[in-house]
N, C-alpha and C positions, 0 to 999 in steps of 0.2 A: 381595499380601498387605497388607491394610488394617492399620495400627497404630492403636489407640485407647487413650488413657489416662484419659479422663473418663468417669465413670460414666454421665451423662445420655446421652452421645453413644453409648455402649456399649448402653445399653437402647434407644434410637431405632433404632440399626443393626439389632439382633437383632429388634425388632418389625417393621421392615420386611422382613426375611427371612421372618417368619412370615406377614405379610400377602401375600406373593408366593407362599406355598405350599411354602415350602423347609422341610425338616427340618433341625434343628441338632444337631450332635455337638460336645460340649464336653470338652475336656481340661484340667483344672486342674493346674497345675505350679508349683513355686517356683523354675523356671530351672535353669541349670547342666545343660542338656538333653543327653541321650545316647539311645542306640538304644532303651532301654527306653520312654522317652516318645515317641519316633517310632513305636514299635509301637502305642501308643494312637491317635496321629494316623492311622495306616494303617487301624486298626479303624474309627475314626469315618469316614473318607473312604469306606470300603467300604460303610457303612451309611446315611450321611447326606449330603443334598445340599450342605450348608455345614459347614465346621469351623471352630470357634472354639477358639483356646488361650489360656489366661491365664498370664503369668508375674508372680508375687507372693510374695515371701518375707514369710510371714504372722507378724508378731511375736507375736500372741497365744497361738501354739502353742508358743513357746519358753519355758522356765523361765529365771530370771535367770542361772542357772550354765551355761546351754546356749549353743550357738555360733551365735546369731543374728548377731552382728556379724561373725563370720568366715565366715558361709555364703557360698559362692561366687556372685557375680552377674555372670557374663560375658555381659551382655545382647546386645551386638554380636554375639558368636558365636552365641548363641541365635537371634537374627533370621536371621542367614545361613543357618543349619541348617534352620530352618522354611521359609523361602523355598526352600530347595534341594529340598524335598520336593514342591513345586508342588500341595500338597494342603491347604493352611491358608489359608482366606480372611480370617481376622481374628486378629490378636494383641492381647489386652487386657492393658495393663500399668497397672494403676492405681497411684497414689501412696499411701503409708500414711496421709497426712494426710487424704486423701479417703476412704479406706476406714474409718478410725478417726479422725474429727475430734475436736477438743478437746471433752471433755464426753461422749464415747461411753461408753456404760455398759450396753448390751444384749448377752447372750450366749445362745447356744443350747447347752444342756447335756444330753447324755443320761447319766442317772445310773441305772445298773443294773449286773448283774454283767458285762457286756460291756466296760465302761469300767474296772472294778476289777481285771482281772486283765492277764497279760502285760505289754505296755508301760505300762499304766495304773497298775501299782505304783510304778515309779521315775519316772513322768513324769506325776503325777496331774492336771496342768492341761492337758495336751497335747490330749486329744480335745475339751475344751471350745472351744479355740481352732480346731481343725479344723472341728467342726460349725458353728461361727460363722461361718468365712469360707466354707464351701461353701454354707450357707443364703443368704448374701449373694450369692454368685456366681449361684445358681440364680435368685433374685429378679430379678438384672440381666439375665442372658443368656437364661433361660427356654428351656433346651434341651430338645429331645426325649429325648437320652441323654446321660448322663455317663460318662467312660470312665476307669476306675481300675484300678491294678496290683495283682496278687495279692501282690507283694512286702510291701506294705502291707496284709495281709489283714485284720487287726484293724480298722485305720482304715476300710477299704472296708466292712466289715460294719456298723460303727457309722454311717457315712454312710447306708447303706441303711435301716438301722433308723430314723434321724432322718427320712429323706425319707418313709418310709411312716407315721410317726407325725404328721408335719406335713402330709401329703395333698398332697406335690409331684407333679405329673404326669409328671416326669422319670423315665426309666427308667435304672438302672444297669447298666453293662457291665463286668465284671471280667475283665481279660485277663492272660494267662500271664506269668510272670517271664521276663525275658531276661537271659540270663547270658553271661560270658566263656567262652571255650574251656575254661578250667579249673574252671568251675562258679560262679565268684563272681557273686552276683547284682548287676547293674548299679545303681549308686547314685552320686547326685551327691556324695556324702561319701567315695567311694573315692578322689577327688582328694587327700584329706588323707593318705593312706597313704604312707609312705616305701617304697622298694624292698623293703626287708626285710618290712616288715609286709604289703606286697602278696603277697609269697611265702606268708605265713603265713595269709592270710584265706581261701583256698579250703577250708580245714579245715571251715569252718561248714557249707558244703553237703555236703562228703563225709562229716562226720559225720551229717548228716540222711539222706543216701541210705543209710546202714547200716540205717536202719530197715526198708526195703523187703526186703533180705535177712533180717533178723530175723523180720519178720512171715512171709516165705515158710517160713521154718523151724518157724513155729508159736509164736512169742513173741507174747503179748498184754498182758503185765503193763506198764503205763505206765511205773511207777517203775524197773523193770529197763532199759527201753528208754532213758529219760531219763539213767539213771546211764551207760549206754554212750556216749550222745552226750557226756556231760560229760567223760567219760574221754579220748575222741578229741580233743576241743578242747583239753584241758589238755595234750595232748602237744606243742601248739605255744606252751605258756606263756601263753595268752590268758585274759583275765579274763571270766568268764560274769556277764551279767545275770541271765538266766533260760534255762531249757529247759523247755518245757512240752508236754503232750499234751491238746488240749481238742477238744470237738465242733466240727466245721467248720460246724454249722448255728447254735450259740448261744454258742459258746466257754465252755461249761461244762466243768471238769475231767474228763478222762477216766481212770478208774482201770484199766480193762481196754479195749484198742482193739477198737471194733466199730463198723460203719457208716463214714461219712466222719469222719476224725479229722485235725485240723490239728496237725502237729508244728512248733513254732516256737521260735526261739532269737534272743536278743539277745547280742551278744558285743562286748567292748571289744577292738579291734586297736590297741594303744597308747592313746591318748586317744579314739579314733574309735569310735563305737558303731554296729555294723552289725546289721541284722536280716535274717533269712531264714526260709523256711518250706517244707514240702511238705505235700500232702494225700494222705493213704492212704484208700483205700476198701476196707473189709474186710467181706466178706459175712457 
């Protein structure tokens, strides 16, 4: 596995792969890798001749009061894990000073209803940072496909919208959420949890799972469903950021569940904010 930290070198490496006729699958990450990230690597390796993974903690998607400085950066462990897969051809680890040099002032901002809901309410600058860094990565790597996780469903949909609007040739592939045995969605931020908090965290997914049985029994009112999810989460004395039901196509609020609906939640487990979601397809 080749490791590159320089943008020009990364661009040249990727261009050579394209010239040789190789397809490129790209997996962007912020490191602290886990089985969820590896599932994206597996998907890329199954479809593309070459796999490039990035590890970069993107400062511009963190608000001043968020956990940028505390975010885990176990780069040696990440390198070892990626090498063990024998599926990654190149790891791109740029320095922040090169991605955002002094005087950097350009941002890619998608401003519509997709960014104004869910995580966009309490993290208003987050998606501008995400779309900016992804646009930069796509320009540097020029991949055939980019692999994203459904756990960050809103983020994935915003990235896809940005790519379409700006005419990127790259295709987006959204991969399923990978979970622990008790249902907790894998996340780098799970490392923040104390043992007691870790025992409480699975209630997020369990509360979302209730929606399936409610729908089977005929419930379609979104407010009724959200109220029941909130009740279940509060049984563990957790603080709710949001529980929402939105269209899985455009993230518009769903008052009555019909078609593909994204049921999403953001919950504080202690000081750690965790997100999760499920998609319900209702005829």
